C-alpha positions as CSV (number, residue, x, y, z in Angstrom):
1,M,0.0,0.0,0.0
2,Q,1.4,3.1,-1.1
3,I,0.8,6.5,1.1
4,T,-0.4,9.3,-0.9
5,S,-1.8,11.6,1.7
6,K,-1.1,15.2,1.8
7,R,-2.9,16.2,5.2
8,T,-0.6,17.5,7.8
9,I,-0.6,17.9,11.5
10,T,1.2,20.4,13.9
11,E,4.6,18.9,15.8
12,K,2.8,18.5,18.8
13,E,-0.2,16.4,17.2
14,G,2.3,14.6,15.6
15,Y,4.3,13.7,18.9
16,E,0.9,12.9,20.7
17,A,0.1,10.6,18.2
18,M,3.6,8.9,18.3
19,L,2.8,8.3,21.9
20,Y,-1.0,6.5,21.2
21,M,0.6,4.5,18.4
22,L,3.7,3.5,20.6
23,M,0.9,2.7,23.8
24,D,-1.4,1.1,21.3
25,Y,1.5,-1.4,19.6
26,W,2.7,-2.2,23.0
27,E,-0.9,-3.2,24.1
28,L,-1.7,-5.3,20.9
29,T,1.7,-6.9,20.9
30,G,3.5,-6.4,24.4
31,S,6.7,-6.0,22.5
32,N,9.2,-3.4,24.1
33,D,11.7,-3.9,21.3
34,L,12.0,-1.1,19.3
35,T,13.2,-3.1,16.2
36,D,10.0,-4.5,15.8
37,I,8.2,-1.2,15.4
38,L,11.0,0.3,13.3
39,S,11.0,-2.8,10.8
40,G,7.4,-2.6,10.3
41,G,7.2,1.1,10.0
42,E,10.4,1.4,7.7
43,Y,9.6,2.1,3.7
44,I,10.3,-0.5,1.7
45,Q,9.7,1.4,-1.6
46,K,9.0,5.1,-1.9
47,D,6.1,5.8,0.4
48,T,5.5,2.2,1.1
49,P,6.0,1.1,4.5
50,A,7.0,-2.6,5.0
51,D,4.1,-3.6,6.9
52,S,1.1,-1.7,5.5
53,I,-1.0,-2.1,9.0
54,F,1.7,0.5,10.5
55,W,0.0,3.2,8.3
56,E,-3.4,2.2,9.9
57,Y,-2.1,2.5,13.4
58,W,-0.7,5.6,12.2
59,L,-4.1,7.4,11.3
60,Q,-5.8,5.8,14.1
61,A,-3.2,7.6,16.5
62,I,-3.9,10.7,14.5
63,E,-7.6,10.6,15.0
64,K,-7.3,10.0,18.8
65,V,-5.2,13.3,19.4
66,R,-7.7,15.2,17.1
67,K,-11.0,13.5,19.2
68,Y,-9.3,13.2,22.5
69,G,-6.3,15.6,22.7
70,A,-2.8,14.4,24.5
71,P,-2.9,11.1,26.2
72,P,-3.4,11.0,29.8
73,L,-0.9,12.3,31.9
74,K,1.2,9.6,33.7
75,K,1.1,9.5,37.3
76,L,4.7,9.3,38.9
77,Y,4.7,7.5,42.4
78,L,7.7,8.9,44.1
């Protein structure tokens, strides 16, 4: 699947979307291995992720930012 979207988001929305995507990926897979994430998300051809579902994860994460704003604050217990 080739990505053809021209829509843009702010830097803050991009950061928050990344947080949502990483949290969702961890909940789905239980993987803490960054290489799992990077290997699926990297391009294998121009604008074509190795694993097309990563683009869908990304779009879902952006929609969460637009709908809910930033992910919930993490509570630190000292």
